[in-house]
Structures are given as structure tokens and as C-alpha cells.
C-alpha positions in Angstrom: -31.8 4.3 -76.9 -32.8 4.5 -73.3 -33.1 0.8 -73.0 -29.6 0.3 -74.5 -28.2 2.9 -72.1 -29.9 1.2 -69.2 -28.5 -2.2 -70.2 -25.0 -0.6 -70.5 -25.2 0.8 -67.0 -26.3 -2.5 -65.6 -23.4 -4.2 -67.3 -21.0 -1.7 -65.9 -22.4 -2.0 -62.4 -22.2 -5.8 -62.7 -18.6 -5.6 -63.8 -17.7 -3.3 -60.9 -19.3 -5.6 -58.4 -17.5 -8.5 -59.9 -14.2 -6.6 -59.6 -15.0 -5.7 -56.0 -15.8 -9.3 -55.2 -12.6 -10.4 -56.7 -10.6 -7.9 -54.6 -12.3 -9.0 -51.4 -11.7 -12.7 -52.1 -8.0 -12.2 -52.8 -5.9 -13.9 -50.1 -3.4 -11.8 -48.2 0.2 -12.7 -48.7 1.8 -14.7 -45.9 3.9 -12.6 -43.5 7.6 -12.8 -43.8 8.8 -15.7 -41.7 12.5 -14.6 -41.9 13.9 -14.7 -38.4 15.5 -11.5 -37.1 18.4 -11.3 -34.8 17.8 -9.6 -31.4 19.6 -6.2 -31.3 21.7 -5.1 -28.3 23.3 -1.8 -27.5 23.2 1.3 -29.7 21.3 4.5 -28.8 17.6 4.9 -28.2 16.2 8.4 -29.0 12.7 9.5 -28.1 11.0 12.9 -28.0 9.9 14.2 -24.6 7.4 16.8 -23.6 10.0 18.6 -21.5 13.4 18.3 -19.7 13.7 16.1 -16.7 14.1 17.3 -13.1 15.9 14.3 -11.7 16.9 10.8 -12.7 15.8 9.4 -9.3 12.1 8.7 -10.0 11.1 8.6 -6.4 11.9 12.3 -6.1 10.1 13.3 -9.3 6.7 14.9 -9.6 6.9 15.5 -13.4 6.1 13.1 -16.2 9.4 13.3 -18.1 11.4 12.4 -15.0 9.1 9.5 -14.2 9.3 8.2 -17.8 13.1 8.4 -18.2 13.8 7.3 -14.7 11.6 4.3 -15.3 14.0 3.2 -18.0 16.9 3.3 -15.6 15.3 1.7 -12.5 12.8 -1.1 -11.9 10.5 -2.1 -9.0 9.9 -5.3 -7.2 6.6 -5.7 -9.2 5.2 -4.3 -12.4 1.8 -4.1 -14.1 1.0 -6.4 -17.0 -1.3 -5.4 -19.9 -4.4 -6.1 -17.7 -3.1 -4.0 -14.9 -2.3 -6.9 -12.6 0.7 -6.9 -10.3 3.3 -9.4 -11.7 6.9 -10.1 -10.6 9.7 -7.8 -11.8 12.8 -7.6 -9.5 11.0 -9.9 -7.1 10.2 -13.4 -8.2 7.3 -14.0 -5.8 5.6 -12.7 -2.6 3.4 -14.1 0.2 1.2 -12.7 2.9 0.9 -13.8 6.5 -2.5 -15.1 7.6 -3.3 -11.8 9.3 -2.1 -9.8 6.2 0.3 -7.8 8.4 3.5 -9.3 6.9 4.5 -9.3 3.3 7.5 -11.4 2.2 9.2 -10.9 -1.1 11.6 -13.4 -2.6 14.0 -11.6 -4.9 15.5 -12.7 -8.2 19.1 -13.9 -8.0 19.9 -13.0 -11.6 19.7 -9.2 -11.3 22.8 -7.1 -11.1 23.5 -3.3 -11.0 25.5 -1.7 -13.9 28.8 -2.1 -12.0 28.2 -5.9 -11.6 27.2 -5.8 -7.9 24.2 -8.2 -7.2 20.8 -6.8 -6.3 20.0 -7.8 -2.8 17.5 -7.3 0.0 19.7 -4.5 1.4 18.8 -2.4 -1.6 15.1 -2.7 -0.9 15.6 -1.7 2.8 17.7 1.2 1.7 15.1 2.4 -0.8 12.4 2.4 1.8 14.5 4.2 4.4 15.5 6.8 1.8 11.9 7.5 0.8 10.5 7.9 4.3 13.5 10.0 5.5 12.2 13.4 6.7 14.6 15.2 4.4 13.5 13.3 1.3 10.8 15.3 -0.6 9.3 12.2 -2.2 5.9 13.3 -3.5 4.4 9.8 -3.2 5.9 8.7 0.1 2.5 8.4 1.9 2.1 4.7 0.9 5.5 4.0 2.4 4.7 5.8 5.6 2.0 3.1 6.2 4.8 0.5 6.7 6.0 -0.3 10.2 9.3 -1.9 9.1 11.3 -3.3 6.2 14.0 -5.9 7.0 16.3 -8.2 5.1 15.7 -11.8 6.3 18.6 -12.9 4.1 20.2 -11.6 0.9 17.2 -12.5 -1.2 14.2 -12.2 1.2 12.6 -9.0 2.3 9.9 -8.8 5.0 7.6 -5.8 5.0 5.5 -5.4 8.2 2.4 -3.2 8.5 0.6 -2.1 11.7 -2.7 -3.0 10.0 -3.8 -4.6 6.7 -3.0 -2.3 3.8 -4.9 -2.8 0.5 -2.1 -1.2 -1.6 0.8 -3.1 0.0 1.9 -5.0 -3.2 1.1 -2.1 -5.5 3.4 0.1 -3.4 6.4 -1.8 -4.6 5.9 -0.7 -8.2 8.3 2.0 -7.0 11.8 2.0 -8.3 14.5 0.4 -6.3 17.9 2.1 -5.8 21.3 0.6 -5.0 22.2 0.8 -1.3 25.8 1.8 -2.0 27.6 3.9 -4.6 29.0 2.3 -7.8 32.4 0.7 -7.3 33.5 3.0 -10.1 32.4 6.2 -8.5 33.6 8.3 -5.6 32.0 7.3 -2.2 29.1 9.6 -1.3 29.9 11.7 1.8 27.5 11.4 4.7 26.5 15.0 4.3 25.0 14.3 0.9 21.3 13.6 0.9 19.2 11.7 -1.6 18.3 15.0 -3.2 21.9 16.1 -3.9 23.5 12.7 -4.6 25.2 12.7 -8.0 22.8 10.0 -9.2 20.2 12.6 -9.8 21.9 13.3 -13.2 24.4 10.6 -14.1 22.6 7.4 -13.1 25.5 5.0 -13.6 28.2 6.5 -11.4 
């Protein structure tokens, strides 16, 4: 009886192994190759850890404001999956031989929400707004290292440093803001600062 029971157990084990082998050897179904149309518009909803303080990311020190503001604005460069600086609103950049001058060539196919083209003046404005004494930008230190920012033409920006700066390109991950109010909004009075400008809440005029 014991021998028969042992043989039965061996047969059951062999059957189980055969079944497992069969499952392992089964080929996965080919993925659905049906092409899907790209979706535009609609509403994107995502949970956040808290309310935002501002929609101007350069003024923000909290994570929710940085995250949401980062969906509204973009920088001259961005980080790829390997954390390398790659073009974003700029298409390329070059250094002078002494590494004191950094020239950005801007993309010509970028427009603000009101249809106005993105130009070098927007980059100059963004830098001046960040380093302004009345702007409480928490990460302005890297922009205080800059000697000057000038528009050589509508699509070329020159950034000059008093000495070589290792984070020069990385600094321009920061979000660029338009240099003038939206054509659909009321002109901003001179007394209004970057802190109180209406764009801190409605970002599109």
C-alpha cells in the first residue's frame, strides 16, 4: 500500500511539473497594434499634497506651486531621463572660449497663449524680474552670479558671467515668463510688482 501511495504521489508531482512547464512555455499574446488617435484639450485632474501659493514658480518655495507652475511655464532647457540638460524653449547653446559668455538660440515655433511669439526679450525680462530687490525669489542666488543678460536679436540671448560658473546652463531650467501682459488682459500698472501681478493666480490673463 505504501508503495502504491508513493507511486501515486510521484505521478501527481510529475503531472504538476508538466502543467507548470506548459504554463511557462505558453507564448504571450501579441500587444494590440491598433493605432490610437492623439487626444487634445479636455481637463486634466490630479491630486496634490496641498494648495498652491502662487502660479509663478520662480516665487514659490512649496512643492505644489512648483509642480503646477511647471505645467504652465517652461525653461530654456530641461532635464532628460538621464538628468542631462537638453533643449526646451532654446534650441541650442554655445560657450565662449573663456566660458564667460553663454549664447542661447531660441526656438521660433513657441508662442504664448495669446498668440504672441516667444522672444529674447522674455528671457531678459525673466532674469531682471528674478534679481529685482523686491522679488522674494527663493532660488535667485544662481541668477545673482550673472553679470548681464541681453537680447542680441529676437531669437538670440547672451548671458555674461564675471567668472566661469559651473551651473550656468542648469540655471536656465527656470521658468520663463512673458515680458508683457496678455493682449487680452488689462495692462499691468507700474506700481504692481511680480509678487502682486494678477498672473500669480490666473496664469493666462
